[in-house]
C-alpha positions as CSV (number, residue, x, y, z in Angstrom):
1,M,106.0,99.9,135.2
2,T,107.8,101.9,132.6
3,D,109.3,104.8,134.6
4,P,111.5,104.5,137.6
5,L,109.9,105.2,141.0
6,K,110.4,108.7,142.2
7,T,111.5,109.5,145.7
8,G,108.5,109.7,148.0
9,S,106.8,106.8,146.3
10,T,105.6,103.9,148.4
11,I,106.5,100.2,148.1
12,G,104.2,97.6,149.6
13,I,105.9,94.7,151.3
14,L,104.0,91.4,152.1
15,G,105.5,90.2,155.3
16,G,106.8,92.1,158.3
17,G,109.7,89.9,159.5
18,Q,113.4,90.8,159.5
19,L,113.7,90.8,155.7
20,G,110.9,93.3,155.5
21,R,112.5,95.3,158.2
22,M,115.8,95.5,156.3
23,L,114.1,96.2,153.0
24,S,112.3,99.1,154.7
25,V,115.6,100.6,155.9
26,A,117.1,100.3,152.5
27,A,114.1,102.0,150.9
28,A,114.2,104.8,153.4
29,R,117.8,105.5,152.5
30,L,116.7,106.0,148.9
31,G,113.9,108.4,149.8
32,L,111.2,105.8,149.3
33,R,108.4,104.8,151.8
34,T,107.3,101.3,152.7
35,H,103.9,99.9,153.7
36,I,104.0,96.5,155.4
37,F,101.1,94.0,155.2
38,E,101.5,91.5,158.0
39,P,98.9,89.3,159.8
40,G,100.9,89.2,163.1
41,A,100.9,91.9,165.6
42,Q,104.1,94.0,166.3
43,P,106.3,92.6,163.5
44,P,110.0,93.5,163.3
45,A,109.4,95.6,160.2
46,G,106.8,97.7,162.0
47,D,109.5,99.5,163.9
48,V,111.0,101.1,160.7
49,A,108.3,101.1,158.0
50,H,106.3,104.2,157.2
51,R,103.0,102.3,157.6
52,I,101.7,98.9,158.6
53,T,98.5,97.1,157.9
54,T,97.7,94.2,160.4
55,A,95.3,91.9,158.6
56,S,94.8,88.4,157.4
57,Y,95.8,87.4,153.8
58,E,92.1,86.3,153.5
59,D,90.9,89.9,154.2
60,T,90.1,91.1,150.7
61,D,89.1,94.6,151.8
62,A,92.4,95.1,153.6
63,L,94.3,93.7,150.7
64,E,92.6,96.1,148.3
65,A,93.1,99.1,150.5
66,F,96.8,98.1,150.9
67,A,97.2,97.7,147.1
68,R,95.7,101.1,146.4
69,S,98.0,102.8,148.9
70,V,101.2,101.8,147.2
71,D,103.0,102.1,143.9
72,L,104.1,98.5,143.6
73,V,104.3,95.4,145.8
74,T,107.1,93.0,146.7
75,Y,107.4,90.3,149.3
76,E,109.8,88.9,151.9
77,F,108.7,85.3,151.8
78,E,107.3,82.9,149.3
79,N,104.3,81.2,150.9
80,I,101.7,83.9,150.1
81,P,98.2,82.6,149.3
82,T,97.4,82.8,145.6
83,T,94.0,84.5,146.3
84,A,95.8,87.4,148.1
85,L,98.1,87.9,145.1
86,D,95.2,87.8,142.7
87,T,93.5,90.6,144.7
88,I,96.7,92.8,144.8
89,E,97.7,92.2,141.2
90,A,94.4,93.4,139.9
91,I,95.3,96.8,141.4
92,T,99.1,97.3,141.4
93,P,102.2,95.5,140.0
94,I,104.0,92.7,142.0
95,H,107.7,92.2,141.7
96,P,109.2,89.6,141.4
97,N,106.5,88.3,139.1
98,R,104.0,85.6,139.8
99,R,105.8,83.0,137.6
100,A,108.9,83.3,139.8
101,L,106.8,83.0,142.9
102,G,104.8,80.0,141.6
103,T,108.0,78.2,140.5
104,S,109.7,78.6,143.9
105,Q,106.6,77.7,146.0
106,D,106.5,74.1,144.8
107,R,109.7,72.0,144.9
108,L,108.6,69.8,142.0
109,T,107.7,72.7,139.8
110,E,111.0,74.4,140.7
111,K,113.2,71.3,139.9
112,T,111.3,70.7,136.6
113,F,111.8,74.3,135.6
114,L,115.6,74.2,136.4
115,E,116.0,71.0,134.4
116,G,114.1,72.5,131.6
117,I,116.6,75.4,131.2
118,G,119.5,72.9,131.1
119,L,120.7,73.1,134.7
120,T,121.6,70.2,137.0
121,V,119.6,69.3,140.0
122,A,119.6,66.4,142.4
123,P,117.7,63.3,141.2
124,F,114.0,63.7,142.2
125,A,110.6,62.1,141.9
126,D,107.0,63.2,142.6
127,I,105.6,61.3,145.6
128,T,101.9,60.9,145.8
129,D,101.6,57.8,148.0
130,A,103.5,54.9,149.5
131,A,103.8,53.0,146.2
132,S,105.3,56.0,144.4
133,L,107.8,56.5,147.2
134,H,108.9,52.9,147.1
135,D,109.3,53.0,143.3
136,A,111.3,56.3,143.6
137,L,113.6,54.8,146.2
138,A,114.2,51.8,143.9
139,G,115.3,54.2,141.2
140,I,117.1,57.0,143.2
141,G,118.3,54.9,146.1
142,A,118.9,55.7,149.7
143,P,119.9,57.7,151.6
144,A,117.5,60.3,150.2
145,I,115.4,63.2,151.5
146,L,111.6,63.3,151.4
147,K,110.4,66.9,151.3
148,T,107.0,68.5,151.2
149,R,106.5,70.2,147.9
150,R,105.3,73.4,149.6
151,F,105.8,75.4,152.9
152,G,109.2,74.0,153.9
153,Y,112.0,76.2,155.2
154,D,114.9,76.1,157.7
155,G,114.9,72.3,157.7
156,K,111.2,72.0,158.3
157,G,109.0,69.8,156.1
158,Q,111.6,67.2,155.3
159,V,112.7,63.8,156.5
160,R,115.8,61.8,155.8
161,I,115.4,58.2,154.6
162,M,118.5,56.3,155.3
163,A,117.2,52.9,154.1
164,A,114.2,51.7,152.1
165,Q,112.6,50.3,155.2
166,D,112.3,53.8,156.6
167,A,110.0,54.9,153.8
168,D,106.6,54.4,155.4
169,T,107.7,56.1,158.6
170,A,109.0,59.1,156.7
171,L,105.8,59.4,154.7
172,A,103.7,59.3,157.8
173,E,105.8,62.2,159.3
174,L,104.7,64.4,156.4
175,A,101.0,63.6,157.2
176,G,99.9,63.1,153.6
177,A,101.3,66.4,152.2
178,P,102.3,66.3,148.5
179,A,106.0,65.5,148.5
180,V,109.1,65.1,146.4
181,L,112.0,62.7,146.9
182,E,115.5,64.0,146.4
183,G,118.6,61.9,146.1
184,F,121.6,62.8,148.2
185,I,124.4,64.8,146.5
186,D,128.0,64.2,147.2
187,F,129.2,67.8,147.5
188,T,132.3,69.5,148.8
189,C,130.5,72.7,149.9
190,E,127.3,74.7,149.4
191,I,127.5,78.1,148.0
192,S,124.9,80.7,147.1
193,V,124.7,83.6,144.6
194,I,122.7,86.7,145.4
195,A,121.6,88.0,142.0
196,A,119.5,90.9,140.8
197,R,117.7,91.9,137.6
198,N,115.8,95.1,136.8
199,P,112.9,95.7,134.3
200,Q,115.4,96.8,131.7
201,G,117.1,93.3,131.8
202,E,120.2,94.6,133.6
203,V,121.7,91.8,135.8
204,A,124.2,92.2,138.7
205,C,125.5,89.5,141.0
206,F,127.3,89.5,144.3
207,D,130.2,87.2,145.0
208,P,129.2,83.6,145.8
209,G,129.2,83.0,149.6
210,E,130.0,79.6,151.2
211,N,127.3,78.4,153.5
212,V,127.4,76.2,156.6
213,H,124.2,74.9,158.2
214,R,123.4,73.6,161.7
215,D,120.2,71.7,162.4
216,G,118.8,72.7,159.0
217,I,119.3,76.4,159.6
218,L,122.0,78.6,158.0
219,H,124.8,79.1,160.5
220,T,127.4,81.1,158.6
221,T,128.1,82.5,155.1
222,T,131.7,83.3,154.3
223,V,133.0,85.4,151.4
224,P,135.1,84.7,149.5
225,A,134.0,81.1,149.1
226,S,136.8,78.5,149.0
227,I,136.3,77.7,145.4
228,P,138.3,78.4,142.2
229,A,137.8,81.7,140.4
230,S,136.4,79.8,137.4
231,L,133.7,78.2,139.5
232,R,132.7,81.6,140.9
233,T,132.2,82.8,137.3
234,D,130.2,79.7,136.5
235,A,128.0,80.2,139.5
236,V,127.3,83.9,138.6
237,L,126.5,83.0,135.0
238,L,124.2,80.2,136.2
239,A,122.3,82.6,138.4
240,G,121.9,85.1,135.6
241,R,120.5,82.3,133.4
242,V,117.8,81.6,136.0
243,L,116.8,85.3,136.3
244,N,116.6,85.8,132.5
245,A,114.5,82.6,132.0
246,L,112.0,83.9,134.5
247,D,112.0,87.5,133.2
248,Y,112.8,88.2,136.8
249,V,112.7,91.6,138.5
250,G,114.3,91.9,142.0
251,V,116.9,90.0,144.0
252,M,117.0,86.2,144.1
253,G,119.1,83.7,146.2
254,V,120.4,80.7,144.2
255,E,121.8,77.9,146.4
256,L,124.2,75.6,144.7
257,F,126.1,72.4,145.6
258,V,129.8,72.3,144.5
259,T,130.5,68.7,143.4
260,P,133.3,67.0,141.5
261,G,131.1,67.0,138.4
262,G,130.2,70.7,138.6
263,L,127.5,72.9,140.1
264,V,124.1,71.4,141.2
265,V,121.2,73.7,141.9
266,N,119.7,73.1,145.3
267,E,117.0,75.7,145.3
268,I,116.0,79.2,144.3
269,A,114.5,81.9,146.6
270,P,112.7,84.8,144.8
271,R,113.6,87.4,147.5
272,V,116.4,88.8,149.5
273,H,118.1,85.9,151.2
274,N,119.7,85.1,154.6
275,S,123.0,84.1,152.9
276,G,123.2,87.6,151.4
277,H,123.3,89.5,154.7
278,W,127.1,89.7,154.4
279,T,126.6,92.4,151.7
280,Q,125.5,94.9,154.3
281,N,129.1,95.3,155.4
282,G,131.0,93.9,152.4
283,C,129.6,96.0,149.6
284,T,128.7,99.6,148.9
285,V,125.2,98.5,147.7
286,D,123.8,95.6,149.7
287,Q,121.3,93.1,148.7
288,F,118.4,95.0,150.3
289,E,119.1,98.2,148.4
290,Q,119.8,96.2,145.3
291,H,116.3,94.7,145.5
292,I,114.7,98.1,146.1
293,R,116.6,99.5,143.1
294,A,115.6,96.6,140.9
295,I,111.9,96.6,141.6
296,S,111.8,100.4,141.4
297,G,113.4,100.4,137.9
298,W,116.6,102.2,139.2
299,P,120.1,101.4,137.9
300,L,121.6,98.4,139.8
301,G,124.6,98.7,142.0
302,D,127.6,96.7,140.8
303,G,127.8,94.7,144.1
304,R,131.6,94.6,144.2
305,R,132.9,93.3,147.5
306,H,135.3,95.6,149.4
307,A,135.9,93.3,152.4
308,D,136.1,89.7,153.3
309,V,133.2,88.9,155.6
310,T,131.7,86.0,157.7
311,M,128.0,86.4,158.4
312,E,126.8,84.4,161.4
313,N,123.1,84.1,162.3
314,L,122.2,84.8,166.0
315,I,119.7,82.2,167.0
316,G,117.8,81.9,170.3
317,D,120.2,82.3,173.2
318,D,123.0,83.5,171.0
319,M,121.6,86.9,172.1
320,D,123.5,86.4,175.3
321,R,126.6,87.0,173.2
322,V,125.5,90.4,172.0
323,P,127.5,92.5,174.6
324,A,130.7,90.7,173.7
325,L,130.0,91.0,169.9
326,A,129.2,94.7,170.4
327,A,132.6,95.2,172.0
328,D,134.4,93.5,169.1
329,P,135.7,96.1,166.5
330,S,135.5,93.6,163.7
331,C,131.8,92.9,164.2
332,A,128.8,94.7,162.8
333,L,125.6,93.8,164.6
334,H,122.2,93.6,162.9
335,L,119.4,92.9,165.5
336,Y,115.8,92.3,164.5
337,G,114.0,93.8,167.5
338,K,112.2,90.5,168.3
339,A,111.1,90.4,171.9
340,D,111.5,86.7,172.8
341,A,114.7,84.7,172.1
342,K,113.1,81.3,171.4
343,P,115.2,78.2,170.4
344,G,115.6,78.1,166.6
345,R,114.4,81.7,166.2
346,K,116.6,84.0,164.2
347,M,117.1,87.1,166.4
348,G,119.7,88.9,164.4
349,H,123.0,88.4,162.6
350,V,126.6,89.6,162.9
351,N,128.9,90.4,160.0
352,R,132.5,89.9,161.0
353,I,135.1,91.6,158.8
354,T,138.0,89.2,158.3
355,S,140.2,91.3,156.1
């Protein structure tokens, strides 16, 4: 794409969950339309998008029709089948690019890439069988975490190994899936940087947020993070380094551990990110508009924060708190329109302005 998208153009979004929903709202504010491609019926994004296609990622005819109906394609999650991307990319551009997606889809590929550009990651090893796991534990030590190389999120697809004798049980839990072993990191806190890059190479980052997890799911993100200003600068520069190395276009979430020895990269996510939801009420241009701007070739917003914010995910029966939160003048509610409040299911989030 050489020219910026004009108002009235259509952006295709693979995935119709809450991220696709909020991307659609941001696009609409800029006079752009969105077309959602989603296998599941009645997805959250369907309430606000201009158009929705309900079809499988194996449905080549539907994918081709979708690709022809839009000016470019983006996505709200990483685990999109390669064959679907091949079909779409033959017709219309995909942002972020396939290299970024392929790198983030596989934990081993991701960590190898990050080390290759000079960044620090947790000690890791490729696990193919019981013998390789025992060898890796001998080198990395326990405790450690065994993770599937692909398809893990919100604490799924990973098992803690507290001692070497737990290895075989942990491997069995992953049911033969290709895996990677990661050593534990002694960290003081986890932060994330939401960063954006457009086709012209312009990069803009939001303030690092400080993350707290419960049961493997993000619970809160707080800005400003309780880290020195120099470390905030280091985190932002690190994120920009990742984007430039991938010739990235769009918004990316970069999760980092703060350790006594410096910043350690936990993982990258080539999309708008849960830990960036605070930007909706803390910045003039939030992460969703920033992503739409980036992939459309528009100038990026500067992302400066005008308020201190704590974002809290509303999960499952947290929805019972909605009336009280709605009555709190410091709270901005963002609900996803999901019908059933199931345990562990993200139903919405609240941004609480703290100053």
